[in-house]
SEPARO-699288 format. One record per residue (C-alpha): x, y, z. Coordinates in steps of 0.1 Angstrom, whole numbers, padded with zeros to 4 digits, always signed. Layout:
BEGIN
XYZ...
END
This chain:
BEGIN
+1274+1960-0285+1293+1938-0261+1262+1934-0240+1241+1925-0271+1268+1899-0283+1268+1884-0247+1231+1879-0247+1230+1865-0282+1256+1839-0271+1234+1827-0242+1208+1801-0255+1193+1768-0243+1220+1743-0233+1220+1705-0231+1242+1702-0200+1262+1722-0175+1294+1719-0195+1279+1737-0225+1263+1763-0203+1296+1769-0185+1314+1774-0218+1288+1799-0230+1290+1818-0198+1328+1821-0202+1324+1833-0237+1299+1860-0225+1324+1871-0199+1352+1875-0224+1329+1894-0249+1317+1917-0221+1351+1925-0205+1372+1928-0237+1379+1965-0243+1363+1977-0210+1379+2002-0187+1379+2004-0149+1388+1983-0119+1384+1945-0119+1358+1945-0092+1336+1971-0109+1337+1954-0143+1329+1920-0127+1299+1935-0109+1286+1951-0141+1291+1918-0160+1271+1898-0134+1244+1924-0132+1239+1928-0170+1247+1893-0183+1236+1869-0155+1214+1888-0130+1184+1903-0149+1153+1882-0154+1156+1878-0192+1192+1865-0190+1183+1843-0159+1155+1826-0179+1179+1819-0208+1204+1801-0185+1177+1779-0172+1185+1757-0142+1223+1760-0145+1243+1778-0119+1255+1811-0131+1289+1827-0124+1293+1850-0094+1315+1880-0090+1344+1860-0076+1341+1835-0104+1341+1863-0130+1372+1880-0114+1391+1847-0114+1383+1839-0150+1391+1875-0162+1425+1873-0145+1432+1840-0164+1421+1851-0199+1433+1888-0200+1466+1905-0199+1476+1920-0165+1470+1958-0162+1495+1983-0148+1467+2008-0138+1429+2011-0135+1427+2034-0166+1440+2007-0189+1415+1986-0208+1410+1949-0204+1425+1930-0234+1418+1893-0240+1447+1870-0249+1455+1866-0286+1440+1831-0288+1406+1843-0275+1407+1873-0299+1413+1850-0328+1388+1823-0319+1359+1847-0310+1367+1873-0337+1370+1900-0311+1382+1935-0320+1420+1938-0319+1435+1960-0291+1471+1964-0282+1482+1947-0249+1484+1971-0220+1519+1977-0204+1530+1950-0180+1529+1959-0143+1562+1963-0125+1572+1932-0106+1586+1938-0071+1615+1915-0061+1609+1894-0031+1632+1899-0001+1657+1871+0006+1642+1846+0030+1661+1835+0060+1665+1799+0070+1655+1788+0104+1657+1755+0122+1624+1739+0131+1617+1718+0162+1615+1687+0141+1651+1690+0129+1641+1699+0093+1649+1732+0076+1625+1752+0056+1622+1788+0044+1606+1811+0069+1573+1822+0056+1572+1796+0028+1536+1787+0018+1520+1755+0028+1498+1735+0005+1462+1747+0010+1432+1758-0011+1434+1796-0016+1418+1820-0040+1435+1837-0070+1458+1865-0059+1461+1899-0076+1496+1891-0088+1485+1861-0108+1515+1837-0109+1514+1827-0073+1482+1807-0077+1456+1800-0104+1420+1787-0105+1405+1761-0128+1369+1766-0141+1354+1732-0139+1324+1719-0159+1302+1716-0128+1301+1754-0125+1324+1756-0094+1359+1769-0092+1386+1746-0078+1415+1765-0064+1450+1753-0072+1475+1768-0047+1510+1765-0059+1529+1754-0027+1564+1750-0041+1585+1770-0065+1589+1739-0087+1551+1737-0094+1548+1774-0099+1577+1774-0124+1561+1744-0142+1528+1763-0145+1545+1794-0157+1564+1774-0183+1531+1759-0195+1515+1794-0197+1545+1808-0216+1543+1778-0240+1506+1786-0246+1514+1822-0252+1541+1814-0277+1517+1789-0295+1491+1817-0296+1516+1841-0312+1526+1815-0338+1490+1808-0346+1482+1845-0351+1513+1849-0372+1505+1819-0394+1469+1831-0398+1481+1866-0409+1505+1850-0434+1478+1828-0448+1455+1858-0452+1482+1878-0469+1490+1849-0493+1453+1847-0502+1452+1884-0508+1482+1880-0531+1464+1854-0550+1434+1877-0555+1456+1905-0566+1473+1884-0592+1440+1871-0605+1428+1907-0609+1460+1915-0628+1454+1886-0651+1418+1897-0657+1430+1932-0666+1455+1919-0690+1429+1896-0707+1406+1926-0710+1433+1947-0726+1441+1920-0751+1404+1916-0760+1403+1952-0770+1430+1948-0797+1417+1943-0833+1418+1907-0846+1446+1899-0870+1438+1898-0908+1452+1877-0936+1480+1895-0954+1483+1884-0991+1506+1913-1001+1536+1890-1003+1519+1863-1023+1540+1852-1052+1527+1851-1088+1510+1818-1096+1499+1826-1132+1515+1810-1163+1538+1833-1182+1529+1845-1217+1557+1826-1234+1544+1794-1219+1508+1800-1230+1518+1809-1265+1522+1780-1290+1551+1787-1314+1551+1754-1332+1535+1741-1364+1498+1749-1363+1490+1720-1386+1507+1695-1363+1478+1682-1343+1499+1660-1320+1521+1690-1310+1490+1712-1305+1474+1686-1282+1506+1681-1263+1510+1719-1258+1474+1721-1245+1480+1691-1222+1511+1708-1208+1493+1740-1202+1465+1722-1183+1490+1703-1162+1509+1735-1153+1477+1754-1145+1466+1727-1121+1500+1726-1104+1501+1763-1099+1466+1762-1085+1475+1736-1059+1507+1756-1050+1486+1788-1045+1461+1769-1023+1489+1754-1002+1506+1789-0997+1472+1805-0987+1466+1775-0963+1500+1779-0947+1494+1817-0942+1460+1809-0925+1477+1784-0901+1504+1810-0892+1477+1836-0886+1457+1812-0864+1488+1802-0844+1497+1838-0838+1462+1846-0826+1463+1818-0801+1498+1826-0789+1497+1841-0753+1512+1874-0744+1545+1870-0724+1532+1892-0696+1500+1870-0693+1521+1838-0692+1543+1852-0664+1513+1862-0644+1497+1827-0647+1530+1810-0635+1532+1835-0606+1495+1827-0597+1502+1790-0596+1533+1794-0573+1514+1819-0551+1485+1794-0548+1508+1767-0537+1524+1790-0511+1489+1800-0498+1479+1764-0495+1510+1756-0474+1505+1786-0452+1469+1778-0447+1478+1742-0437+1504+1756-0413+1478+1779-0397+1455+1749-0392+1483+1729-0376+1492+1758-0352+1455+1761-0342+1453+1724-0334+1486+1727-0315+1471+1755-0294+1440+1734-0286+1462+1705-0276+1483+1727-0252+1452+1741-0236+1438+1706-0231+1471+1693-0216+1474+1724-0194+1439+1718-0179+1447+1681-0173+1480+1690-0157+1464+1715-0133+1438+1689-0122+1466+1663-0118+1487+1687-0097+1457+1695-0075+1452+1658-0067+1489+1653-0062+1490+1683-0038+1462+1667-0016+1480+1634-0016+1513+1651-0007+1497+1668+0023+1485+1634+0037+1518+1618+0031+1537+1647+0046+1518+1644+0079+1525+1606+0081+1561+1611+0072+1565+1638+0098+1554+1614+0125+1577+1587+0112+1606+1612+0111+1601+1622+0147+1604+1585+0157+1635+1579+0136+1652+1612+0144+1674+1599+0172+1685+1568+0153+1695+1589+0123+1715+1613+0145+1733+1584+0161+1740+1568+0127+1753+1601+0113+1776+1606+0143+1790+1571+0139+1794+1576+0102+1811+1609+0108+1835+1593+0132+1843+1564+0108+1848+1589+0080+1872+1610+0100+1892+1579+0109+1894+1568+0073+1904+1603+0061+1931+1604+0088+1944+1570+0078+1944+1579+0041+1963+1611+0048+1989+1591+0068+1993+1566+0040+2018+1575+0011+2001+1584-0021+2004+1560-0051+1991+1562-0086+1967+1534-0078+1945+1546-0049+1922+1516-0047+1926+1503-0011+1902+1474-0016+1921+1462-0046+1954+1462-0026+1937+1442+0002+1923+1417-0023+1958+1413-0038+1973+1406-0004+1947+1380+0004+1952+1363-0030+1990+1364-0025+1987+1347+0008+1965+1319-0007+1989+1315-0037+2020+1315-0015+2036+1345-0031+2046+1380-0022+2020+1407-0029+2026+1433-0055+2048+1460-0042+2036+1496-0038+2043+1517-0068+2060+1549-0055+2064+1566-0089+2044+1563-0121+2021+1581-0145+1984+1581-0140+1964+1568-0169+1947+1597-0187+1918+1588-0210+1895+1607-0234+1858+1607-0241+1864+1589-0274+1884+1561-0257+1856+1557-0231+1831+1554-0259+1852+1527-0276+1854+1507-0244+1816+1511-0239+1809+1498-0274+1833+1469-0273+1821+1458-0238+1785+1459-0250+1792+1438-0281+1812+1413-0260+1784+1410-0235+1753+1409-0257+1767+1405-0293+1760+1367-0294+1724+1373-0284+1715+1400-0309+1730+1385-0340+1767+1389-0337+1794+1362-0344+1803+1359-0307+1840+1368-0312+1857+1388-0285+1864+1424-0296+1890+1447-0282+1896+1484-0287+1923+1476-0313+1899+1453-0332+1873+1480-0332+1897+1506-0345+1908+1482-0373+1871+1477-0382+1865+1514-0385+1897+1519-0406+1889+1490-0429+1885+1498-0466+1853+1478-0472+1838+1487-0438+1820+1453-0438+1824+1447-0400+1815+1483-0392+1783+1480-0413+1774+1448-0395+1777+1467-0362+1754+1494-0373+1728+1469-0387+1730+1447-0355+1725+1477-0332+1697+1492-0354+1678+1459-0353+1676+1461-0315+1671+1499-0312+1641+1500-0336+1620+1483-0309+1618+1516-0290+1596+1531-0318+1574+1500-0323+1546+1513-0301+1543+1546-0319+1553+1537-0355+1546+1499-0357+1542+1496-0395+1571+1519-0402+1594+1500-0378+1583+1467-0395+1593+1481-0429+1626+1493-0417+1634+1459-0401+1626+1441-0433+1646+1465-0455+1677+1469-0432+1709+1457-0450+1743+1470-0461+1729+1495-0485+1699+1509-0466+1712+1513-0431+1725+1549-0435+1690+1561-0446+1672+1541-0419+1697+1555-0393+1689+1590-0405+1651+1585-0404+1653+1567-0370+1673+1596-0354+1648+1622-0368+1618+1601-0355+1634+1597-0320+1641+1635-0319+1605+1644-0328+1588+1616-0308+1608+1615-0276+1635+1641-0278+1662+1616-0267+1687+1626-0294+1714+1651-0284+1724+1679-0307+1758+1665-0316+1743+1630-0326+1716+1647-0346+1742+1669-0364+1764+1639-0373+1735+1617-0385+1719+1646-0404+1752+1650-0423+1743+1618-0442+1721+1640-0465+1753+1653-0480+1780+1628-0469+1785+1591-0467+1792+1569-0437+1827+1563-0450+1835+1600-0447+1828+1601-0410+1858+1604-0386+1867+1581-0358+1851+1603-0332+1819+1606-0352+1816+1568-0356+1822+1564-0318+1796+1590-0309+1769+1575-0331+1776+1539-0321+1777+1549-0284+1743+1565-0288+1729+1534-0305+1743+1513-0276+1724+1534-0251+1692+1531-0273+1697+1493-0273+1700+1493-0235+1665+1508-0233+1649+1484-0258+1625+1456-0249+1647+1430-0267+1677+1436-0244+1655+1436-0213+1642+1402-0223+1678+1389-0228+1688+1402-0193+1657+1387-0177+1665+1353-0194+1700+1354-0180+1688+1362-0145+1663+1334-0146+1689+1309-0158+1713+1320-0131+1685+1317-0105+1677+1282-0118+1714+1271-0117+1717+1285-0082+1687+1264-0071+1703+1233-0086+1736+1239-0069+1718+1245-0035+1698+1213-0040+1730+1193-0048+1747+1206-0017+1718+1198+0005+1717+1163-0009+1754+1159-0002+1750+1171+0034+1721+1147+0039+1741+1118+0026+1770+1127+0048+1747+1129+0079+1732+1095+0071+1766+1079+0067+1779+1095+0100+1748+1082+0118+1753+1047+0104+1790+1047+0115+1780+1058+0150+1754+1031+0152+1779+1005+0141+1805+1016+0167+1779+1014+0194+1769+0978+0184+1806+0968+0184+1811+0982+0219+1781+0962+0232+1795+0930+0217+1827+0936+0237+1849+0944+0208+1877+0969+0214+1876+0991+0183+1903+1014+0196+1930+0987+0196+1922+0975+0161+1937+0995+0133+1914+0989+0103+1930+0982+0070+1918+1005+0042+1909+0986+0010+1900+0998-0024+1864+0993-0014+1867+1016+0016+1887+1043+0000+1867+1075-0007+1861+1082-0043+1866+1115-0061+1829+1120-0062+1826+1116-0024+1854+1140-0018+1839+1166-0041+1805+1162-0024+1821+1165+0011+1810+1130+0022+1832+1113+0048+1837+1076+0042+1836+1051+0071+1851+1016+0070+1827+0988+0065+1816+0970+0097+1823+0936+0082+1859+0947+0074+1863+0959+0110+1851+0927+0125+1875+0906+0102+1904+0927+0112
END
């Protein structure tokens, strides 16, 4: 049966990719449920599925899989076996996708622990584990997790040798993730099928109840309790004067009126009875009504579970696609690493002696510094650089430096205080650029804002930080972020904060559990019910989100550019001042030389400084030396 299914799956194909996919399906169908060694099963598969003339004609010009290819693919898509007598069982995802018969997974083989590897020193000065694998192209080993092979569309197998424990661990993590996704998909599918079965069972019960009700005799009109609508004898009998024609006519008229009234009353009573009978016949049995309500609820549950199963199936496909791309990427990165490692090894050999000398010098300096610190008395403030700066500033200001504090208490802080300092420093630094009032905020001011009854200033902090933090989701949810930004105000920011935290958690996973717990409590609490520590935790998280936003990066870039432009202007002004000073010095020297040629003794003449020759404050600030005017010198 497996051989027949395998041959039915092999048809004409448009390209090598489709042919390769069909070959892999044939291999899975042939191997699933088979017994024996891997080499024997692979040989039989190649002989019966790919080697005979009929199958070879169906594959056309495409390259078929060989025994090595079949063995590698079987290792990847089946559970590992503990012994040869166990059957080959495909992974749950392939069983579900190809509708293969269900078999229990064989017992996992025992894993031998690797002996501890000893470290040895290499000639290049680097340390590596003895016997550690180097990056190279190898085949799939029998154990499986050491290396894996990727079946490409061209029909060849590209080996991915895992050269480091980090890559191997990442691949095992992806494989485990795929296995868990398969299990979730199978579980969701079973639940959807069970829900659909429940729907069919309830429909059968409803049909049975309806059949039972149809067998009951139809209700009949019961007139046994109908009152008497006939006129009594004493009313019909005329007891007056028979000769009085007016009285006789009046009696007859009264009888006709009463007869008509009683006739209408009888018709109304019978009509009311018929309506009650019709309403009773249409009234549904309580059992049938309960079954119909149960059927509607079960249908809704079945639809939800079916949608969940479809999502899990799409998730499995996405993981498989990502896993294949990751393996290809790691293969390329492994080749690039080999080339870089060789170049780096040569460079390290050249720089080895320099590094050793530098390390020796650094070690000597460190030992001297440690010895000096041990000899120095310990003070609560251990910042040596700050003490040196204070001494230098004291010498410039003409005062005594601050004395060493021999006793004192070290400042102990808490995580909440650090968060308050972080929030206030951020608002003082960037508050004016992101919509704040620009006022300086201290920790005391922040605490008063949190304790305020109306919470106006605290709400403005949340709104201001949220406006900036929303930029991080603009690339993924552009329209939603635009709507949030337009609706963000005093009344809506708690709900927007809650939705933003959930979106960040599902989109990027950058929300820690404590922050998500505090923000999620807005479903049952208000912002005013939060404690000091909860406000500090959430605001600190928003500050970190703002630091990663594009808006804040633009603000920082603008400040850097302005600082660079101002630095250029200052440098340009200094150069202009130096040039003016040089020109003035050159003019003074030239004038002195001319005076010397004319026989004037400039050394014996003491020039008189006038207001015209005095240096101005602008010249002093620019560093330009003033020289007396030549005419003034000659006059003196």
